GUTIRO-159239 format. One record per residue: x, y, z of N, C-alpha, C, O in turn; residue number from 1. Coordinates in steps of 0.02 Angstrom, whole numbers. Each point is the difference from the previous one (the first is absolute). Layout:
<sites>
(site (X, Y, Z), (X, Y, Z), (X, Y, Z), (X, Y, Z), NUM)
...
</sites>
This chain:
<sites>
(site (4133, 3750, 9313), (49, 14, 20), (48, 11, -99), (23, 44, -36), 1)
(site (-38, -128, 37), (50, -16, -62), (-67, 8, -55), (14, 10, -59), 2)
(site (-79, -13, 77), (-42, 14, -55), (11, 73, -27), (8, 11, -60), 3)
(site (-10, 33, 102), (1, 61, -17), (99, 23, -56), (13, 45, -41), 4)
(site (30, -100, 69), (63, 4, -27), (-9, -17, -89), (19, 25, -52), 5)
(site (-58, -79, 73), (0, -33, -87), (-55, 50, -36), (3, -10, -61), 6)
(site (-50, 59, 77), (-26, 31, -30), (40, 71, -24), (-16, 36, -47), 7)
(site (70, -28, 94), (38, 73, -7), (31, -43, -46), (-51, -27, -19), 8)
(site (97, -1, -15), (49, -37, -26), (-51, -4, -72), (21, 24, -52), 9)
(site (-83, -53, 55), (-48, -3, -71), (5, 72, -40), (14, 22, -56), 10)
(site (-41, 10, 147), (-14, 71, -49), (79, 31, -18), (17, 1, -60), 11)
(site (6, 11, 86), (80, 17, -32), (25, -39, -69), (39, 26, -39), 12)
(site (-58, -72, 32), (20, -36, -70), (-50, 55, -56), (22, 40, -41), 13)
(site (-98, -59, 59), (-16, 25, -53), (-24, 62, -34), (-35, 16, -47), 14)
(site (84, 24, 112), (30, 82, -28), (49, 3, -20), (15, 52, -28), 15)
(site (35, -109, 33), (58, 7, -34), (-8, -19, -91), (30, 17, -51), 16)
(site (-71, -49, 63), (-19, -50, -56), (-45, 63, -51), (5, -5, -61), 17)
(site (-47, 61, 90), (-21, 32, -29), (40, 40, -37), (6, -4, -61), 18)
(site (33, 56, 110), (61, 32, -5), (63, -10, -59), (40, 43, -15), 19)
(site (-42, -101, -11), (33, -45, -33), (-37, 32, -47), (11, 57, -21), 20)
(site (-67, -104, 1), (-37, 9, -61), (-1, 67, -13), (22, 15, -56), 21)
(site (-44, 36, 98), (11, 58, -23), (54, 48, -30), (-9, 48, -37), 22)
(site (55, -67, 57), (77, 8, -21), (7, -20, -84), (16, 35, -49), 23)
(site (-34, -107, 56), (25, -33, -74), (-52, 38, -62), (8, 6, -60), 24)
(site (-66, 18, 112), (-43, 39, -70), (32, 62, -24), (2, 22, -58), 25)
(site (27, 5, 122), (17, 65, -3), (64, -4, -33), (12, 52, -29), 26)
(site (52, -115, 22), (39, 14, -48), (-1, -23, -59), (45, 18, -37), 27)
(site (-107, -72, 7), (-23, -16, -56), (-37, 59, -65), (4, 0, -61), 28)
(site (-37, 43, 111), (-20, 66, -41), (60, 22, -44), (2, -23, -57), 29)
(site (56, 71, 82), (37, 16, -39), (18, -48, -57), (-23, 10, -56), 30)
(site (50, -44, 64), (17, -66, -49), (-34, -11, -57), (22, -8, -57), 31)
(site (-91, 7, 82), (-46, 2, -50), (13, 56, -64), (19, -6, -58), 32)
(site (-42, 74, 108), (11, 63, -44), (75, -17, -56), (4, 1, -61), 33)
(site (43, -15, 111), (61, -6, -51), (-25, -49, -45), (13, 21, -56), 34)
(site (-33, -59, 52), (-10, -57, -55), (-35, 46, -80), (5, -22, -57), 35)
(site (-31, 72, 72), (-44, 34, -54), (49, 11, -63), (54, 25, 16), 36)
(site (-62, -41, -98), (38, 23, -20), (-30, 78, -18), (-51, 33, 6), 37)
(site (130, -26, -39), (-10, 85, -14), (-3, -13, -57), (30, -48, -26), 38)
(site (-80, 103, -17), (-16, 15, -68), (34, -11, -39), (50, 35, -2), 39)
(site (-58, -91, -52), (65, -4, -56), (18, 66, -47), (-47, 12, -38), 40)
(site (88, 23, 32), (30, 35, -34), (-11, 16, -80), (15, -49, -34), 41)
(site (-37, 103, -5), (-10, -16, -67), (87, -16, -45), (57, 22, 11), 42)
(site (-81, -64, -56), (67, -12, -43), (-32, -10, -61), (-56, -26, -5), 43)
(site (99, 52, -54), (4, 14, -54), (-17, -64, -36), (-37, -1, -49), 44)
(site (67, -57, 77), (48, -45, -47), (-47, -44, 3), (-27, -3, 56), 45)
(site (3, -39, -101), (-56, -62, -40), (-46, 22, -44), (-7, 56, -24), 46)
(site (-33, -116, 13), (-60, 45, -29), (-26, 33, -15), (-32, 13, 51), 47)
(site (5, 35, -107), (-71, 26, 30), (-31, -8, -53), (34, -22, -46), 48)
(site (-112, 36, 31), (-62, 17, -46), (-40, 53, 6), (-10, 34, 50), 49)
(site (-11, -28, -104), (-45, 83, 4), (-12, 40, -58), (50, -1, -36), 50)
(site (-94, 33, 14), (-44, 29, -20), (40, 89, -2), (35, 32, 40), 51)
(site (-71, -18, -125), (29, 76, -5), (-49, 32, -44), (-39, -33, -34), 52)
(site (42, 98, 37), (-50, 44, -43), (20, 61, -15), (18, 27, 53), 53)
(site (-10, 24, -119), (19, 40, -8), (-10, 40, -60), (-57, -7, -23), 54)
(site (96, 51, -13), (-23, 12, -38), (59, 24, -54), (55, 17, 23), 55)
(site (-66, -16, -97), (57, -1, -36), (-15, 44, -76), (-52, 11, -32), 56)
(site (130, 8, 18), (-28, 45, -49), (64, -24, -54), (32, -45, 27), 57)
(site (-2, 66, -105), (22, -13, -26), (-12, 24, -83), (-50, 32, -17), 58)
(site (108, -53, -34), (24, 34, -57), (-11, -44, -55), (25, -55, 11), 59)
(site (-58, 59, -70), (19, -40, -53), (-19, 35, -43), (-13, 60, 6), 60)
(site (8, -102, -70), (37, 56, -61), (-36, -72, -72), (1, -61, 1), 61)
(site (-26, 104, -48), (-11, -50, -71), (52, 1, -46), (-14, 52, -30), 62)
(site (64, -74, 5), (51, 24, -51), (-41, -38, -77), (19, -47, -35), 63)
(site (-84, 91, 29), (-20, -4, -52), (-7, 53, -51), (-24, 55, 14), 64)
(site (55, -77, -95), (17, 64, -58), (-79, 27, 10), (-5, 59, -18), 65)
(site (-53, -88, 41), (-67, 25, -40), (-2, 35, 41), (-12, 52, -30), 66)
(site (16, -37, 93), (-20, 40, 27), (35, 70, 33), (54, 13, 26), 67)
(site (-92, 10, -35), (12, 87, 43), (86, -1, 33), (17, -21, 55), 68)
(site (3, 34, -81), (82, 16, 69), (-9, 15, 82), (25, -24, 50), 69)
(site (-88, 93, -67), (3, 15, 63), (-64, -18, 43), (-24, 29, 49), 70)
(site (-2, -101, -92), (-50, -33, 67), (60, -81, 25), (-19, -44, 39), 71)
(site (60, 44, -61), (5, -74, 19), (21, -5, 67), (-19, -45, 38), 72)
(site (61, 93, -23), (17, -4, 74), (-65, 32, 50), (-27, 56, 1), 73)
(site (17, -108, 31), (-63, 7, 81), (53, -35, 52), (58, -21, 2), 74)
(site (-126, 29, 47), (6, -16, 60), (-55, -56, 25), (-57, 0, -25), 75)
(site (81, -58, 85), (-50, -17, 14), (11, -11, 93), (53, 3, 31), 76)
(site (-121, -15, -4), (-11, -15, 44), (-49, -22, 34), (-50, 7, -36), 77)
(site (31, -40, 107), (-27, -38, 25), (11, -21, 70), (45, 23, 35), 78)
(site (-90, -68, -16), (14, -35, 51), (15, -86, -7), (-19, -42, -40), 79)
(site (67, 39, 108), (21, -49, 26), (-17, -53, 43), (-11, 23, 56), 80)
(site (5, -83, -58), (4, -21, 55), (6, -88, 6), (-14, -32, -50), 81)
(site (34, -5, 111), (24, -59, -25), (36, -49, 68), (-40, 4, 47), 82)
(site (80, -34, -34), (27, -16, 52), (67, -26, -12), (15, -12, -58), 83)
(site (26, 2, 102), (87, -7, 0), (1, -64, 58), (-52, -7, 34), 84)
(site (100, -32, -23), (52, -46, 26), (64, 13, -2), (32, 19, -49), 85)
(site (-11, -31, 109), (70, 14, -1), (54, -36, 74), (-27, -31, 45), 86)
(site (77, 40, -46), (60, -12, 40), (47, 42, 32), (50, 8, -35), 87)
(site (-48, 16, 82), (57, 32, 40), (41, -45, 43), (-19, -50, 31), 88)
(site (88, 83, -34), (51, -26, 41), (42, 67, 38), (42, 36, -27), 89)
(site (-67, -32, 98), (33, 47, 49), (56, -17, 34), (3, -46, 41), 90)
(site (66, 101, -66), (61, -8, 72), (-26, 81, -2), (-20, 45, -38), 91)
(site (43, -69, 136), (31, 70, 8), (-82, 54, -34), (-57, -22, 3), 92)
(site (72, 80, -27), (-44, 38, -24), (-20, 15, -63), (-40, 42, -20), 93)
(site (91, -109, -27), (-7, 3, -52), (-56, -62, -42), (8, -56, 24), 94)
(site (-54, 58, -72), (-45, -35, -11), (21, 0, -83), (15, 49, -33), 95)
(site (-17, -109, 15), (2, -20, -47), (-64, -52, -28), (-20, -46, 36), 96)
(site (-12, 61, -115), (-52, -34, -4), (-34, -18, -65), (8, 49, -36), 97)
(site (-48, -102, -2), (-4, 6, -52), (-75, 0, -1), (-26, -28, 48), 98)
(site (-28, 64, -110), (-53, 2, -1), (-1, -31, -69), (44, -7, -43), 99)
(site (-114, -10, 47), (-40, -4, -66), (-83, 28, 4), (-34, -6, 51), 100)
(site (16, 30, -100), (-52, 5, -17), (-45, 16, -30), (40, 29, -37), 101)
(site (-108, -14, 5), (-36, -17, -19), (-81, 55, -14), (-48, 8, 38), 102)
(site (59, 19, -100), (-62, 52, 15), (-28, 38, -50), (25, 26, -50), 103)
(site (-102, -27, 79), (-60, 13, -92), (22, 61, 15), (24, 27, 50), 104)
(site (-41, -4, -126), (9, 74, 0), (-64, 18, -50), (-39, -41, -23), 105)
(site (38, 110, 14), (-39, 23, -52), (35, 56, -39), (-35, 47, -20), 106)
(site (83, -48, 12), (65, 61, -13), (-34, 5, -93), (-25, -51, -22), 107)
(site (26, 93, -8), (-42, 23, -34), (10, 91, -29), (-10, 49, 36), 108)
(site (26, -47, -94), (-10, 77, -31), (25, 0, -50), (46, -40, -8), 109)
(site (-71, 90, -57), (5, -6, -62), (-51, 87, -29), (-38, 34, 36), 110)
(site (56, -22, -105), (-14, 62, -23), (-49, -23, -81), (5, -49, -38), 111)
(site (-50, 108, 37), (-22, -21, -58), (21, 9, -54), (27, 55, -3), 112)
(site (-24, -92, -62), (42, 26, -56), (-49, 20, -43), (26, 22, -51), 113)
(site (-99, -20, 48), (-51, 11, -65), (8, -62, -44), (4, 6, -61), 114)
(site (-1, -55, 87), (-34, -64, -49), (53, -75, -18), (-10, -54, -27), 115)
(site (63, 85, 54), (67, -65, -32), (-27, -40, 53), (-33, -49, -18), 116)
(site (39, 59, 91), (-9, -58, 35), (-86, -43, 9), (-17, -59, -2), 117)
(site (-25, 131, 14), (-66, -33, -45), (-23, -56, 63), (-54, -27, -11), 118)
(site (92, 3, 80), (-38, -77, 32), (-58, 29, 27), (-59, -18, 2), 119)
(site (71, 37, 7), (-87, 52, 49), (-42, 63, -33), (-27, 46, 32), 120)
(site (27, -52, -94), (-31, 51, -52), (35, 64, -2), (-9, 35, -50), 121)
(site (56, -10, 108), (20, 61, -9), (62, 29, 4), (21, 46, 36), 122)
(site (15, -91, -91), (107, -10, -16), (22, 12, 45), (47, 39, 7), 123)
(site (-82, -77, 46), (60, 25, 64), (43, -81, 7), (-22, -57, 0), 124)
(site (100, 89, 5), (52, -55, -9), (8, -10, 73), (-9, 51, 33), 125)
(site (20, -95, -4), (15, -13, 58), (30, -81, 38), (-1, -59, -19), 126)
(site (20, 85, 68), (44, -48, 28), (-3, -24, 58), (10, 52, 31), 127)
(site (-17, -92, 9), (-27, -44, 52), (42, -73, 54), (30, -45, -29), 128)
(site (-37, 48, 95), (48, -45, 16), (-40, -27, 65), (2, 38, 48), 129)
(site (-40, -99, -40), (-25, -21, 22), (28, -47, 48), (-43, -20, 39), 130)
(site (101, -5, -29), (26, -28, 54), (72, 19, 17), (37, 4, -50), 131)
(site (-12, 6, 100), (80, 16, 22), (33, -60, 44), (-40, -25, 40), 132)
(site (86, 5, -40), (37, -34, 42), (81, 9, 5), (20, 20, -55), 133)
(site (29, -28, 96), (58, 11, 37), (10, -56, 45), (-45, -30, 30), 134)
(site (109, 19, -27), (59, -42, 37), (43, 29, 39), (47, -34, -22), 135)
(site (-28, 59, 52), (34, 59, 34), (29, -21, 38), (-30, -37, 38), 136)
(site (134, 53, -18), (26, 11, 64), (-15, 67, 38), (-15, 56, -20), 137)
(site (28, -88, 98), (-12, 81, 41), (63, 7, 51), (25, -43, 36), 138)
(site (-15, 79, -42), (57, 23, 53), (-37, 48, 52), (-27, 49, -26), 139)
(site (21, -54, 98), (-11, 63, 64), (32, 5, 28), (54, -28, -3), 140)
(site (-80, 80, 56), (50, 3, 43), (-45, 18, 77), (-38, 49, -4), 141)
(site (40, -77, 58), (-57, -10, 47), (3, 64, 53), (47, -7, 39), 142)
(site (-90, 76, -25), (-5, 41, 24), (-83, 3, 48), (-58, 12, -15), 143)
(site (100, -34, 90), (-62, -42, 50), (-41, -51, -56), (29, -42, -33), 144)
(site (-107, 56, 28), (-38, -25, -39), (-7, 5, -78), (-33, -36, -38), 145)
(site (78, 96, 25), (-1, 17, -82), (41, -42, -15), (34, -31, 40), 146)
(site (-32, 22, -124), (31, -52, -42), (18, 43, -42), (-58, 18, -13), 147)
(site (102, 28, -32), (16, 49, -59), (16, -56, -48), (34, -48, 17), 148)
(site (-54, 54, -68), (57, -39, -50), (-19, 21, -65), (-49, 31, -20), 149)
(site (107, -57, -13), (2, 13, -82), (-9, -74, -30), (21, -46, 34), 150)
(site (-50, 34, -92), (-11, -57, -44), (29, 4, -81), (0, 41, -47), 151)
(site (17, -87, 57), (-27, -28, -99), (8, -58, -38), (19, -49, 31), 152)
(site (-22, 48, -48), (4, -94, -70), (-57, 6, -67), (3, 42, -46), 153)
(site (-39, -81, 52), (-23, -18, -49), (-71, 22, -25), (-31, -5, 53), 154)
(site (-14, 27, -100), (-71, 15, 6), (-27, -39, -69), (43, -18, -40), 155)
(site (-111, 6, 26), (-29, -41, -50), (-53, 23, -9), (-14, 21, 56), 156)
(site (-42, -4, -100), (-53, 6, -17), (-41, 26, -72), (32, 32, -42), 157)
(site (-84, -43, 32), (-10, 0, -74), (-14, 78, -16), (-9, 47, 38), 158)
(site (12, -50, -121), (-12, 81, -26), (-51, -12, -42), (-5, -50, -37), 159)
(site (-20, 80, 41), (-76, 1, -68), (-14, 62, -14), (-4, 52, 33), 160)
(site (-7, -76, -119), (10, 59, -47), (-106, 6, -45), (-34, -41, -30), 161)
(site (26, 89, 43), (-91, -10, -13), (12, 27, -83), (18, 58, -5), 162)
(site (-27, -93, -56), (9, 24, -48), (-68, -12, -25), (-37, -34, 36), 163)
(site (9, 64, -111), (-46, -13, -27), (-8, -91, -28), (-56, -10, -25), 164)
(site (83, -25, 25), (-10, -80, -5), (-16, -31, 57), (-19, -59, 0), 165)
(site (29, 109, 77), (18, -50, 46), (54, 27, 51), (41, 43, -12), 166)
(site (-51, -83, 77), (44, -11, 53), (70, -44, -14), (-6, -60, 11), 167)
(site (69, 81, -34), (72, -35, 7), (31, 8, 44), (28, 55, 8), 168)
(site (-21, -110, 37), (37, -9, 77), (58, -20, -10), (17, -29, -52), 169)
(site (16, 41, 93), (83, -37, 16), (42, -2, 51), (9, 54, 28), 170)
(site (22, -104, -6), (14, -5, 101), (60, 38, -8), (10, -11, -59), 171)
(site (24, 39, 72), (55, 20, 0), (63, 0, 89), (-21, -1, 58), 172)
(site (81, 1, -76), (36, -18, 48), (46, 56, 17), (46, 17, -37), 173)
(site (-59, 11, 89), (52, 71, 16), (36, -17, 60), (20, -52, 26), 174)
(site (-16, 131, -11), (40, 14, 92), (-38, 47, 44), (-51, 27, -22), 175)
(site (70, -17, 74), (-43, 45, 39), (36, 11, 51), (42, -44, 11), 176)
(site (-45, 103, 39), (52, 33, 37), (-62, 32, 47), (-58, 14, -17), 177)
(site (91, -8, 79), (-45, 54, 43), (9, 25, 70), (60, 10, 10), 178)
(site (-88, -1, 27), (-7, 2, 69), (-33, 10, 33), (-48, 29, -26), 179)
(site (36, -42, 117), (-45, -5, 21), (10, -21, 88), (59, -7, 19), 180)
(site (-101, 0, 21), (-2, 0, 43), (-34, -23, 52), (-45, 40, 14), 181)
(site (46, -93, 25), (-47, -34, 47), (-8, -2, 61), (52, 4, 33), 182)
(site (-107, -8, 0), (-6, 9, 80), (-26, -81, 40), (-46, -39, -12), 183)
(site (76, 39, 41), (-43, -69, 69), (-40, 19, 33), (13, 30, 52), 184)
(site (-77, -45, -74), (-50, 20, 42), (7, -41, 55), (4, 42, 45), 185)
(site (1, -108, -13), (-5, -55, 39), (83, -57, -26), (43, 7, -43), 186)
(site (-54, -59, 95), (32, -56, -15), (-9, -28, -73), (50, -16, -32), 187)
(site (-125, 9, -1), (8, -6, -64), (-35, 47, -54), (-5, -14, -60), 188)
(site (-13, 57, 83), (-8, 37, -72), (50, 57, -8), (45, 13, 40), 189)
(site (-59, 21, -97), (50, 65, -24), (-47, 39, -60), (-44, -19, -39), 190)
(site (67, 67, 50), (-54, 10, -60), (67, 80, -39), (39, 40, 26), 191)
(site (-62, -56, -94), (85, 41, -59), (-40, 50, -54), (-59, -4, -15), 192)
(site (100, 45, -5), (-5, 38, -39), (46, 9, -40), (51, 30, 17), 193)
(site (-58, -49, -65), (74, 0, -37), (-49, 32, -101), (-55, 1, -29), 194)
(site (136, 19, 17), (0, 46, -86), (31, -52, -49), (46, -30, 28), 195)
(site (-59, 9, -97), (23, -44, -47), (-2, 33, -66), (-51, 27, -21), 196)
(site (129, -29, -24), (-11, 19, -49), (5, -56, -27), (46, -38, 16), 197)
(site (-91, 22, -61), (1, -64, -52), (26, 17, -101), (-27, 38, -40), 198)
(site (68, -69, 33), (26, 4, -94), (-53, -60, -12), (-2, -38, 49), 199)
(site (-32, 24, -89), (12, -62, -44), (11, -5, -55), (-2, -55, -29), 200)
(site (20, 124, -7), (30, 2, -49), (-16, -5, -67), (-28, 54, 4), 201)
(site (21, -67, -54), (-47, 21, -52), (-31, -67, -12), (24, -56, 7), 202)
(site (-87, 77, -31), (-34, -88, -40), (-11, 50, -83), (-5, 59, -19), 203)
(site (6, -142, -16), (7, 5, -103), (-83, -29, 20), (-19, -43, 40), 204)
(site (-23, 99, -96), (-47, -32, -44), (-9, 23, -65), (35, 34, -37), 205)
(site (-91, -60, 30), (17, 4, -98), (-72, 64, 4), (-45, 1, 42), 206)
(site (53, 34, -85), (-45, 64, 8), (-32, -35, -56), (19, -35, -46), 207)
(site (-94, 66, 75), (-62, -28, -44), (-11, 24, -56), (-2, -33, -52), 208)
(site (-6, 94, 57), (28, 92, -60), (43, -2, -41), (-14, 13, -58), 209)
(site (75, -29, 77), (46, 12, -28), (50, -72, -30), (48, -1, -38), 210)
(site (-82, -50, 73), (24, -64, -10), (90, -7, 0), (40, -34, -31), 211)
(site (-36, 81, 79), (71, -9, 27), (14, -17, 77), (-51, -11, 33), 212)
(site (130, 6, 10), (-17, 5, 38), (8, 52, 34), (37, 47, -14), 213)
(site (-85, -53, 78), (20, 52, 42), (19, -11, 63), (-25, -45, 35), 214)
(site (73, 85, -14), (20, 4, 61), (-37, 31, 80), (-36, 49, -14), 215)
(site (35, -61, 71), (-44, 12, 28), (61, -1, 73), (8, -60, 11), 216)
(site (24, 91, 27), (3, -8, 77), (-31, 8, 51), (-44, 43, 2), 217)
(site (57, -76, 46), (-30, 8, 54), (28, 24, 75), (10, -50, 34), 218)
(site (2, 96, -7), (38, 38, 66), (-85, 7, 36), (-52, 14, -29), 219)
(site (60, -28, 90), (-17, -5, 60), (10, 37, 80), (33, -32, 41), 220)
(site (-58, 91, -25), (26, 3, 84), (-95, -6, 43), (-59, 14, -8), 221)
(site (102, -43, 48), (-60, -35, 49), (10, 9, 56), (60, 1, 12), 222)
(site (-87, 5, 23), (-19, 33, 68), (-63, -37, 43), (-58, 19, -4), 223)
(site (79, -77, 48), (-37, -32, 58), (-3, -2, 63), (37, 36, 33), 224)
(site (-81, -80, -3), (13, -16, 68), (-25, -53, 15), (-52, -5, -31), 225)
(site (62, -39, 64), (6, -65, 13), (-6, -22, 99), (9, 43, 43), 226)
(site (-22, -97, -32), (7, -31, 80), (21, -67, -22), (-17, -22, -55), 227)
(site (45, -2, 86), (12, -76, 10), (38, -27, 46), (48, 31, 25), 228)
(site (-72, -113, -3), (-30, -27, 34), (72, -48, 39), (-4, -59, -17), 229)
(site (62, 71, 63), (55, -52, 6), (-21, -43, 43), (-39, -1, 47), 230)
(site (101, -60, -93), (-13, -49, 67), (73, -42, -11), (15, -45, 39), 231)
</sites>
């Protein structure tokens, strides 16, 4: 009788311990699930770096008295590609930023004058630009994943005149203004599309044919797309 009581007590103790362990497992499961961190929401604040590419067109002219007045004004066009780095501050839906970029370009254009310029044997007077850069402020307003913005600041780049004596180059500093829109793809990536107008002022050169100063203004419009990595 005593042995049966001992076995009975032992069995009850084992069953109670098993039930307590199962209850503990059931209690842990929900808390473990609750500890899973929610996904981090996208924020525009912080540093970013990226690449861009697009197309540009512009206007130039040669103020040279030896050139036919009807041939002094012409357009420029070509591709652009480069990179950018910037920083954003977001407060509520407003985003303030500063961005700097540097692009390679092959913007060029000109007109045939009949022999005065003659750098290529055809008498073509031409202007070209091989690089452009900007340093700009940005102001935007967030709509969901979209960030439309306006931008403006300093522009810089080269202006090249192709004459019979060779190519003359000058580096110019001017201004730029434009607008764009950026879209947050993921917590670290965004894509953008923007338009910029650049005015590099007027470059002064010495005319090879006339031996007089030549004034050559350079104004460009650029449309480009880009992708940025944020951290």
